[in-house]
Structures are given as structure tokens and as C-alpha cells.
N, C-alpha and C positions, 0 to 999 in steps of 0.2 A: 432319368438314369442317375443323375448325381445323388438324389435323394437315397437310392438304394444302396449306392457305394458307402455313404456316410452313416447309414442304419448299420451295414455289416461292420464297418470300421468301429462304431460304437459298441457293438456286441463283442466284438474281438478285445476291444481294451478293457471292457468289463470283464470278460472271461479270464483275461490275463491278470486283472486285479485279484479276483477271487481265487484264481489258482495259484497265486503267490502268497495270499493270506492262509490258504489251507496248508501250503507247503511249510510255511514258517510254524504254524500251529503243530503239525506233525513233526517237524524238527525239534521243537522244543520238548514236545512230550515224549518223544523216543530218547532224549537226551536225560530227562529227568529219570526215567524209567531205567537207563543204564547206570545212572549214579546210584540210584537206590539199590539196585541188584549187586553192583559191585561193593557198596558198603555192607550189604547183608553177607556176602561172601568172605569179605574180610573180617567180620564180625565171627562168623562160625568157623574161620580157620583153625582156632585151636581145639575145636571139637573133634578134628579128623584124626584117627590113628590108623596106622598101618600095621 
């Protein structure tokens, strides 16, 4: 019985670490894309005429 609990805890811990790494990668990539998009908007600001 104890072995089963330890295996479940091991899998849950590994899953938590993997989920954390994926969250960090997604956050960094979204941040970089936002910065690039904002820079592109600021660059093309002078081309807008009303």
C-alpha cells in the first residue's frame, strides 16, 4: 500500500515540475511577443493619418 502512495506522489511531483517549466516557457514567449508587437505598433505610429 505504501509503495502505491509513493508512486502516486512521485508522479504528482514530476507533473508539477513539468507544468511549472511549461508555464515559465509560455510566459516568457508571450512576453517577448508582446514586446515585439508593441515595438512594431510604436514604429508604425507615424504612418497613421486621419
